[in-house]
N, C-alpha and C positions, 0 to 999 in steps of 0.2 A: 876423586883424584885431585891432588893438590895442583893448583894452576901452574906452579913453577915446573913440576914434573911434566905436565902436559905440554908446556912450552918447550922444554928440553927435548921431549920425544918428537914433537913436530919439527924442531930444528934439525934433529938427526935425520929424520925422514927426508926433509928437503935437501940436505947435504948429500944423502945417498942418491937421490934422484938426479942431482946435478952431476955427480961423479959418474954415474952409470947411465947417462943420457942415451936413449935409443934402445936400451936393452929391454927384454921382455919383463913385465912386472911379475912379482910373485903372486901366486894364487893358491887356493885350497888344494888344487891337484898336486902341487909340489910336495905336500905332506903325506900323500898316499904311498904305499909301498910300490915297488916296481912291477909287481904282478897283479895289480888290482883289475877288477872287471868293471867297466863303465856300462851301465844300462841306461839308455835314453828312451824314455817313454814319449809317445806322440812325436816321433822323430820327424814326421812330415812338417811339423810346426817348429820344433825346437832347433833343428839344424839350421834352417834359414834365419831364425832369430839370432843364433850365435854368430852366423856369418855376417849379419847386418849390424851387429852391435858396435863393432869398431868404427864403421863408416858413419853411423849416426852420432856417436860420441865425438868423433873427430870434427864433423861439420859444425856441431854445436860449440865445441871449444875453440875452433878457429875464429868464429865470430866473436866470442867472448874475449879472446886474446887480442884480436884486431882492434876492438873498440875499447880496450883497456880495463875490462871488468875482471880479467884474470891475468896473472903473470905467465910468461911463456913457459915456465916450468910446469904449468898445469897440463901441458900436452903430453908429458911423460906419465901422468896418472891416468891410465887408460885401461879398457878391457883388452883381453887377448885378441889378436888377429886370428882369423879362422885357421890359418896355416900353423900358428903356434898352438892353438887348441888341438888340432889333429896330431901334432908332434908329441903332445903330452899323453895321448891315448895309447895304451898298450894293447888292451883287448876291449872290444866293444860289442854291444848287442843293441840293435835298434828295434824298438817294439812299436807295434801298431795294434790298436784294438778297435774294431768296428763292431757295433752291435746292430743287428738287423732282425727283423721278424720274418719268419718263414711261413 
């Protein structure tokens, strides 16, 4: 990709983030149809990871912004909060598979 095009795309993204500060970021789930089925395998591990992703990312970025290694706009580039993730789910199936010997 040409460096000028990359610079323009980055500038557009930064402007969009400043204008829409505090709104939910776009993600892959936005492109799925309204009636999709989400299957989460190993949900006893996956759900807590999704729940903790926002907090871990935020604590890391707060330090980076406070010490000047990132601009404050970096706070808007974030993973979904768990409540936002739940709101995007239409139908879901949580799967667990345990193998055992009898």
